[in-house]
Backbone as CSV, one residue per row, in Angstrom:
resi,resn,N_x,N_y,N_z,CA_x,CA_y,CA_z,C_x,C_y,C_z
1,UNK,-18.482,-16.292,4.596,-18.670,-17.708,4.837,-18.792,-18.411,3.487
2,UNK,-18.064,-19.496,3.333,-18.069,-20.226,2.066,-19.345,-21.057,1.927
3,UNK,-19.638,-21.467,0.694,-20.837,-22.276,0.437,-20.755,-23.621,1.141
4,UNK,-19.569,-24.241,1.119,-19.411,-25.544,1.767,-19.694,-25.444,3.263
5,UNK,-19.177,-24.392,3.873,-19.384,-24.223,5.310,-20.858,-23.979,5.608
6,UNK,-21.505,-23.192,4.773,-22.926,-22.909,4.958,-23.758,-24.183,4.825
7,UNK,-23.443,-25.010,3.838,-24.165,-26.284,3.659,-23.941,-27.192,4.861
8,UNK,-22.703,-27.249,5.351,-22.384,-28.069,6.521,-23.162,-27.602,7.750
9,UNK,-23.261,-26.299,7.929,-24.025,-25.753,9.059,-25.493,-26.135,8.937
10,UNK,-26.048,-26.004,7.740,-27.456,-26.345,7.535,-27.714,-27.829,7.785
11,UNK,-26.792,-28.690,7.356,-26.938,-30.127,7.603,-26.879,-30.438,9.096
12,UNK,-25.958,-29.801,9.807,-25.855,-30.012,11.262,-27.133,-29.566,11.965
13,UNK,-27.638,-28.399,11.578,-28.878,-27.908,12.184,-30.037,-28.856,11.898
14,UNK,-30.129,-29.321,10.656,-31.208,-30.248,10.290,-31.108,-31.535,11.098
15,UNK,-29.881,-32.047,11.268,-29.684,-33.280,12.043,-30.082,-33.075,13.498
16,UNK,-29.688,-31.943,14.078,-30.043,-31.656,15.477,-31.558,-31.548,15.627
17,UNK,-32.204,-30.875,14.686,-33.664,-30.712,14.759,-34.366,-32.062,14.616
18,UNK,-33.908,-32.900,13.682,-34.512,-34.231,13.504,-34.345,-35.099,14.754
19,UNK,-33.157,-35.075,15.324,-32.921,-35.860,16.545,-33.795,-35.343,17.681
20,UNK,-33.857,-34.017,17.830,-34.685,-33.432,18.894,-36.158,-33.770,18.684
21,UNK,-36.619,-33.748,17.442,-38.013,-34.077,17.144,-38.300,-35.550,17.450
22,UNK,-37.344,-36.420,17.071,-37.497,-37.847,17.380,-37.541,-38.096,18.878
23,UNK,-36.706,-37.392,19.617,-36.682,-37.539,21.079,-37.983,-37.017,21.682
24,UNK,-38.462,-35.894,21.162,-39.693,-35.302,21.689,-40.874,-36.262,21.538
25,UNK,-40.902,-37.000,20.410,-41.989,-37.961,20.168,-41.980,-39.117,21.171
26,UNK,-40.842,-39.496,21.677,-40.728,-40.631,22.604,-40.536,-40.164,24.055
27,UNK,-40.506,-38.877,24.273,-40.175,-38.305,25.576,-41.079,-38.849,26.691
28,UNK,-42.369,-38.922,26.417,-43.330,-39.356,27.445,-43.140,-40.825,27.822
29,UNK,-42.650,-41.634,26.880,-42.474,-43.064,27.137,-41.197,-43.360,27.924
30,UNK,-40.213,-42.478,27.843,-38.902,-42.753,28.434,-38.897,-42.528,29.932
31,UNK,-37.992,-43.241,30.553,-37.778,-43.036,31.983,-36.786,-41.906,32.198
32,UNK,-36.512,-41.630,33.446,-35.641,-40.515,33.809,-34.222,-40.685,33.283
33,UNK,-33.718,-41.906,33.219,-32.356,-42.161,32.728,-32.199,-41.797,31.262
34,UNK,-33.162,-42.246,30.436,-33.106,-41.908,29.012,-33.248,-40.401,28.794
35,UNK,-34.145,-39.780,29.554,-34.350,-38.333,29.422,-33.064,-37.574,29.753
36,UNK,-32.365,-38.026,30.797,-31.122,-37.364,31.189,-30.065,-37.499,30.089
37,UNK,-29.888,-38.721,29.551,-28.891,-38.956,28.495,-29.236,-38.145,27.248
38,UNK,-30.500,-38.139,26.844,-30.922,-37.388,25.656,-30.673,-35.900,25.848
39,UNK,-31.049,-35.376,27.017,-30.832,-33.954,27.311,-29.338,-33.628,27.295
40,UNK,-28.536,-34.516,27.862,-27.091,-34.313,27.923,-26.497,-34.214,26.513
41,UNK,-26.843,-35.152,25.617,-26.276,-35.145,24.268,-26.793,-33.975,23.422
42,UNK,-28.045,-33.607,23.611,-28.569,-32.432,22.899,-27.847,-31.174,23.369
43,UNK,-27.612,-31.073,24.673,-26.898,-29.910,25.210,-25.470,-29.852,24.664
44,UNK,-24.795,-31.003,24.587,-23.433,-31.035,24.031,-23.454,-30.631,22.555
45,UNK,-24.407,-31.156,21.784,-24.501,-30.827,20.356,-24.757,-29.339,20.156
46,UNK,-25.690,-28.783,20.935,-25.976,-27.348,20.827,-24.780,-26.511,21.275
47,UNK,-24.099,-26.949,22.325,-22.914,-26.229,22.802,-21.799,-26.227,21.770
48,UNK,-21.541,-27.393,21.171,-20.520,-27.466,20.124,-20.891,-26.598,18.930
49,UNK,-22.171,-26.641,18.563,-22.626,-25.812,17.447,-22.408,-24.328,17.754
50,UNK,-22.751,-23.933,18.973,-22.588,-22.529,19.357,-21.115,-22.126,19.359
51,UNK,-20.249,-22.980,19.915,-18.831,-22.633,20.038,-18.104,-22.712,18.700
52,UNK,-18.409,-23.731,17.900,-17.667,-23.929,16.658,-18.228,-23.170,15.464
53,UNK,-19.510,-22.817,15.505,-20.127,-22.175,14.345,-20.593,-20.760,14.655
54,UNK,-21.453,-20.637,15.661,-22.074,-19.344,15.938,-21.080,-18.311,16.473
55,UNK,-20.254,-18.713,17.421,-19.315,-17.777,18.041,-18.303,-17.223,17.031
56,UNK,-17.658,-18.067,16.203,-16.739,-17.505,15.204,-17.432,-16.581,14.202
57,UNK,-18.638,-16.953,13.783,-19.370,-16.103,12.837,-19.695,-14.758,13.472
58,UNK,-20.118,-14.786,14.731,-20.419,-13.550,15.449,-19.154,-12.719,15.637
59,UNK,-18.055,-13.367,15.996,-16.787,-12.650,16.182,-16.322,-12.009,14.878
60,UNK,-16.499,-12.706,13.760,-16.141,-12.138,12.458,-16.953,-10.887,12.160
61,UNK,-18.247,-10.952,12.435,-19.117,-9.797,12.170,-18.745,-8.611,13.058
62,UNK,-18.518,-8.875,14.338,-18.157,-7.798,15.269,-16.804,-7.205,14.875
63,UNK,-15.841,-8.068,14.563,-14.523,-7.590,14.145,-14.592,-6.772,12.874
64,UNK,-15.381,-7.236,11.916,-15.532,-6.502,10.662,-16.196,-5.151,10.896
65,UNK,-17.159,-5.110,11.812,-17.849,-3.857,12.105,-16.892,-2.827,12.691
66,UNK,-16.056,-3.251,13.638,-15.193,-2.303,14.330,-13.875,-2.021,13.612
67,UNK,-13.329,-2.987,12.893,-11.979,-2.828,12.384,-11.854,-2.752,10.869
68,UNK,-12.914,-2.951,10.135,-12.830,-2.897,8.676,-13.223,-1.522,8.180
69,UNK,-12.651,-1.173,7.033,-13.031,0.074,6.390,-14.440,-0.090,5.825
70,UNK,-15.227,0.984,5.826,-16.596,0.865,5.339,-16.683,0.606,3.833
71,UNK,-15.615,0.887,3.110,-15.643,0.648,1.673,-14.393,-0.116,1.267
72,UNK,-14.476,-0.757,0.146,-13.335,-1.507,-0.363,-12.256,-0.539,-0.826
73,UNK,-11.011,-0.880,-0.530,-9.898,-0.051,-0.972,-9.535,-0.478,-2.390
74,UNK,-9.566,0.494,-3.272,-9.203,0.211,-4.653,-7.747,0.623,-4.851
75,UNK,-6.982,-0.197,-5.533,-5.587,0.194,-5.757,-5.529,1.459,-6.603
76,UNK,-4.795,2.454,-6.124,-4.714,3.691,-6.879,-3.606,3.593,-7.922
77,UNK,-3.478,4.652,-8.699,-2.538,4.646,-9.818,-1.094,4.487,-9.348
78,UNK,-0.754,5.077,-8.190,0.618,4.952,-7.683,0.954,3.508,-7.332
79,UNK,-0.001,2.810,-6.737,0.230,1.404,-6.383,0.394,0.568,-7.652
80,UNK,-0.428,0.853,-8.655,-0.322,0.112,-9.918,1.026,0.370,-10.597
81,UNK,1.475,1.624,-10.557,2.766,1.954,-11.166,3.908,1.270,-10.418
82,UNK,3.839,1.280,-9.088,4.869,0.609,-8.286,4.865,-0.895,-8.550
83,UNK,3.685,-1.453,-8.765,3.590,-2.886,-9.073,4.278,-3.199,-10.400
84,UNK,4.142,-2.294,-11.360,4.810,-2.504,-12.652,6.330,-2.517,-12.479
85,UNK,6.833,-1.650,-11.600,8.276,-1.652,-11.323,8.675,-2.990,-10.719
86,UNK,7.895,-3.470,-9.761,8.188,-4.754,-9.107,8.183,-5.911,-10.100
87,UNK,7.339,-5.812,-11.109,7.228,-6.875,-12.112,8.290,-6.758,-13.205
88,UNK,9.057,-5.665,-13.162,10.093,-5.475,-14.179,9.596,-4.800,-15.441
89,UNK,8.362,-4.306,-15.427,7.799,-3.595,-16.580,8.115,-2.109,-16.419
90,UNK,9.374,-1.748,-16.692,9.834,-0.383,-16.430,9.212,0.633,-17.382
91,UNK,9.066,0.261,-18.640,8.437,1.182,-19.594,6.966,1.407,-19.226
92,UNK,6.295,0.337,-18.815,4.903,0.467,-18.369,4.793,1.327,-17.127
93,UNK,5.756,1.186,-16.222,5.763,1.996,-14.998,5.981,3.464,-15.331
94,UNK,6.914,3.737,-16.238,7.161,5.129,-16.643,5.902,5.719,-17.258
95,UNK,5.237,4.951,-18.105,3.994,5.415,-18.734,2.935,5.712,-17.660
96,UNK,2.837,4.827,-16.665,1.859,5.026,-15.585,2.202,6.265,-14.760
97,UNK,3.484,6.451,-14.446,3.888,7.634,-13.677,3.697,8.917,-14.490
98,UNK,3.906,8.852,-15.795,3.658,10.040,-16.631,2.169,10.408,-16.612
99,UNK,1.308,9.399,-16.637,-0.136,9.664,-16.565,-0.492,10.330,-15.238
100,UNK,0.123,9.859,-14.162,-0.125,10.470,-12.847,0.373,11.906,-12.844
101,UNK,1.563,12.125,-13.407,2.142,13.472,-13.441,1.270,14.431,-14.243
102,UNK,0.644,13.950,-15.311,-0.223,14.836,-16.093,-1.536,15.125,-15.365
103,UNK,-2.021,14.148,-14.573,-3.247,14.360,-13.798,-2.995,15.206,-12.552
104,UNK,-1.808,15.065,-11.979,-1.457,15.793,-10.756,-0.154,16.552,-10.986
105,UNK,-0.202,17.653,-11.740,1.039,18.355,-12.077,1.765,18.953,-10.869
106,UNK,1.061,19.094,-9.758,1.697,19.651,-8.560,2.420,18.591,-7.733
107,UNK,2.299,17.336,-8.118,2.896,16.226,-7.378,4.264,15.890,-7.975
108,UNK,5.326,16.064,-7.182,6.678,15.814,-7.691,7.050,14.334,-7.649
109,UNK,6.320,13.538,-6.890,6.676,12.133,-6.699,6.798,11.365,-8.017
110,UNK,5.836,11.484,-8.949,5.976,10.741,-10.209,7.239,11.117,-10.985
111,UNK,7.612,12.388,-10.943,8.818,12.837,-11.649,10.046,12.146,-11.066
112,UNK,10.127,12.101,-9.740,11.255,11.440,-9.078,11.281,9.948,-9.400
113,UNK,10.109,9.323,-9.429,10.055,7.890,-9.713,10.449,7.581,-11.157
114,UNK,10.019,8.428,-12.085,10.395,8.230,-13.491,11.911,8.303,-13.635
115,UNK,12.500,9.355,-13.056,13.956,9.523,-13.150,14.693,8.380,-12.447
116,UNK,14.144,7.921,-11.335,14.773,6.808,-10.611,14.775,5.540,-11.468
117,UNK,13.653,5.259,-12.117,13.569,4.082,-12.992,14.572,4.214,-14.137
118,UNK,14.614,5.413,-14.726,15.527,5.622,-15.849,16.982,5.446,-15.423
119,UNK,17.311,5.949,-14.253,18.695,5.872,-13.792,19.048,4.493,-13.230
120,UNK,18.225,3.980,-12.321,18.582,2.758,-11.590,18.281,1.471,-12.347
121,UNK,17.189,1.446,-13.092,16.778,0.201,-13.740,17.136,0.151,-15.223
122,UNK,16.962,1.288,-15.899,17.279,1.319,-17.327,18.713,1.786,-17.577
123,UNK,19.385,2.241,-16.533,20.784,2.696,-16.597,20.977,3.769,-17.672
124,UNK,20.023,4.696,-17.716,20.057,5.786,-18.688,20.085,7.106,-17.918
125,UNK,21.281,7.483,-17.483,21.449,8.676,-16.650,21.051,9.932,-17.410
126,UNK,21.401,10.004,-18.693,21.092,11.202,-19.478,19.589,11.440,-19.584
127,UNK,18.824,10.376,-19.738,17.366,10.523,-19.806,16.805,10.933,-18.451
128,UNK,17.385,10.429,-17.369,16.949,10.836,-16.026,17.206,12.325,-15.821
129,UNK,18.373,12.787,-16.265,18.694,14.222,-16.173,17.691,15.027,-16.991
130,UNK,17.408,14.560,-18.194,16.455,15.253,-19.074,15.074,15.326,-18.424
131,UNK,14.667,14.247,-17.758,13.361,14.231,-17.080,13.286,15.341,-16.039
132,UNK,14.331,15.462,-15.216,14.338,16.511,-14.192,14.402,17.901,-14.814
133,UNK,15.255,18.076,-15.824,15.399,19.400,-16.439,14.109,19.845,-17.119
134,UNK,13.451,18.925,-17.823,12.172,19.269,-18.463,11.109,19.598,-17.424
135,UNK,11.141,18.876,-16.326,10.173,19.131,-15.262,10.358,20.530,-14.679
136,UNK,11.610,20.932,-14.511,11.884,22.280,-13.992,11.443,23.353,-14.981
137,UNK,11.612,23.086,-16.274,11.233,24.063,-17.299,9.717,24.165,-17.462
138,UNK,9.035,23.030,-17.391,7.607,22.991,-17.721,6.689,23.319,-16.550
139,UNK,7.172,23.200,-15.324,6.301,23.392,-14.156,6.787,24.539,-13.285
140,UNK,5.837,25.207,-12.669,6.150,26.222,-11.659,6.086,25.538,-10.301
141,UNK,7.187,24.925,-9.905,7.208,24.169,-8.657,7.271,25.097,-7.460
142,UNK,6.623,24.712,-6.356,6.826,25.445,-5.104,8.294,25.331,-4.686
143,UNK,8.697,26.184,-3.775,10.103,26.263,-3.355,10.683,24.908,-2.951
144,UNK,9.985,24.190,-2.079,10.507,22.906,-1.592,10.689,21.898,-2.723
145,UNK,9.721,21.846,-3.630,9.791,20.887,-4.730,10.905,21.242,-5.712
146,UNK,10.991,22.529,-6.061,12.037,22.958,-6.994,13.420,22.695,-6.405
147,UNK,13.586,23.000,-5.126,14.878,22.760,-4.474,15.200,21.268,-4.446
148,UNK,14.201,20.441,-4.155,14.425,18.988,-4.114,14.862,18.470,-5.484
149,UNK,14.227,18.970,-6.538,14.596,18.543,-7.892,16.016,18.989,-8.226
150,UNK,16.349,20.239,-7.883,17.702,20.735,-8.152,18.752,19.946,-7.374
151,UNK,18.463,19.636,-6.112,19.409,18.844,-5.317,19.587,17.445,-5.907
152,UNK,18.491,16.842,-6.348,18.582,15.497,-6.928,19.367,15.533,-8.234
153,UNK,19.122,16.552,-9.030,19.839,16.724,-10.291,21.330,16.929,-10.036
154,UNK,21.635,17.722,-9.034,23.029,17.958,-8.655,23.715,16.676,-8.234
155,UNK,22.992,15.850,-7.498,23.554,14.575,-7.038,23.845,13.648,-8.224
156,UNK,22.951,13.643,-9.202,23.168,12.808,-10.391,24.415,13.270,-11.140
157,UNK,24.527,14.599,-11.321,25.706,15.115,-12.025,26.989,14.787,-11.263
158,UNK,26.933,14.895,-9.948,28.134,14.663,-9.147,28.498,13.181,-9.076
159,UNK,27.528,12.331,-8.760,27.811,10.908,-8.519,27.869,10.086,-9.808
160,UNK,26.905,10.308,-10.698,26.818,9.448,-11.879,27.629,9.970,-13.061
161,UNK,27.691,11.290,-13.197,28.404,11.874,-14.340,29.801,12.379,-13.962
162,UNK,30.092,12.415,-12.665,31.353,12.959,-12.149,31.627,14.363,-12.708
163,UNK,30.566,15.146,-12.839,30.668,16.506,-13.370,30.508,17.491,-12.206
164,UNK,31.627,17.752,-11.524,31.588,18.625,-10.345,31.192,20.049,-10.700
165,UNK,31.635,20.527,-11.851,31.341,21.908,-12.237,29.838,22.118,-12.418
166,UNK,29.199,21.188,-13.099,27.747,21.318,-13.296,27.015,21.182,-11.956
167,UNK,27.504,20.301,-11.095,26.903,20.146,-9.764,27.012,21.450,-8.984
168,UNK,28.168,22.113,-9.083,28.354,23.404,-8.391,27.410,24.467,-8.947
169,UNK,27.232,24.469,-10.268,26.318,25.433,-10.895,24.897,25.232,-10.367
170,UNK,24.480,23.990,-10.252,23.130,23.704,-9.744,22.982,24.132,-8.288
171,UNK,24.002,23.901,-7.480,23.950,24.345,-6.079,23.903,25.863,-5.997
172,UNK,24.653,26.534,-6.862,24.617,27.998,-6.887,23.237,28.487,-7.319
173,UNK,22.588,27.742,-8.204,21.221,28.080,-8.624,20.272,28.027,-7.427
174,UNK,20.430,27.016,-6.590,19.600,26.916,-5.377,19.853,28.120,-4.478
175,UNK,21.116,28.484,-4.302,21.464,29.624,-3.439,20.860,30.907,-3.990
176,UNK,20.943,31.091,-5.308,20.430,32.320,-5.925,18.900,32.377,-5.935
177,UNK,18.255,31.232,-6.198,16.785,31.223,-6.290,16.102,31.269,-4.934
178,UNK,16.747,30.711,-3.921,16.119,30.620,-2.599,17.045,31.165,-1.511
179,UNK,17.392,32.456,-1.585,18.312,33.001,-0.577,17.650,33.030,0.809
180,UNK,18.471,32.944,1.821,18.012,33.009,3.220,16.982,31.924,3.553
181,UNK,17.164,30.752,2.973,16.291,29.621,3.302,17.167,28.445,3.702
182,UNK,16.532,27.421,4.221,17.297,26.219,4.577,17.874,25.563,3.333
183,UNK,17.209,25.755,2.190,17.724,25.191,0.942,19.048,25.853,0.573
184,UNK,19.090,27.160,0.753,20.325,27.891,0.486,21.435,27.436,1.426
185,UNK,21.097,27.249,2.686,22.090,26.780,3.666,22.594,25.386,3.297
186,UNK,21.679,24.503,2.897,22.081,23.154,2.471,22.979,23.208,1.235
187,UNK,22.641,24.088,0.301,23.451,24.215,-0.913,24.851,24.724,-0.577
188,UNK,24.943,25.707,0.333,26.260,26.201,0.781,27.065,25.059,1.391
189,UNK,26.422,24.271,2.231,27.096,23.153,2.897,27.627,22.147,1.865
190,UNK,26.799,21.823,0.887,27.233,20.856,-0.134,28.347,21.417,-1.012
191,UNK,28.266,22.720,-1.304,29.343,23.349,-2.072,30.664,23.248,-1.324
192,UNK,30.616,23.505,-0.023,31.831,23.395,0.795,32.373,21.972,0.779
193,UNK,31.479,20.979,0.845,31.920,19.577,0.802,32.597,19.249,-0.526
194,UNK,32.013,19.728,-1.623,32.609,19.466,-2.945,33.976,20.132,-3.052
195,UNK,34.064,21.372,-2.561,35.340,22.095,-2.629,36.416,21.429,-1.782
196,UNK,36.034,20.799,-0.665,37.008,20.078,0.169,37.533,18.844,-0.549
197,UNK,36.656,18.190,-1.306,37.052,16.981,-2.038,38.059,17.336,-3.127
198,UNK,37.808,18.467,-3.791,38.686,18.903,-4.886,39.943,19.415,-4.306
């Protein structure tokens, strides 16, 4: 509740109390007609106060109790890095994603985002390739992550560099490193697609 609204509520309450006190002082002198009119207007004032002030405040509290998180959500490092990309601060975003990658070496997402920024926004395909290759050399990735990086690297070589031979080598690497897995099957499928194109 804002300060202005709180002051307005206090003024309304004070006015209602003053009017009620003034009426109470003259109540014994008034006839039934005046008493009825005074009661009617006090009831309307209290009703409006309840509907326009008390009910919304109560609804806000009940809604906040049931539907709000118990603690404030703080923007995490990934959100901040994504915001830098949105603002066009690509070098700042890369720096932020590198910090995340060093704190969470098992998380492949920052590596993919760095390479994506380098390729899509900075138009530096060679640096994107280097990012993936260094990541493969420096980290012991689980099977799914290593395969995903190899597939992405293969796609860059095929689409951006038009280097079919290197793309085939990377697919063969997936087949050799992960035999009898879905990654191997996917690599076989992609190899067949490349061979059909050639």
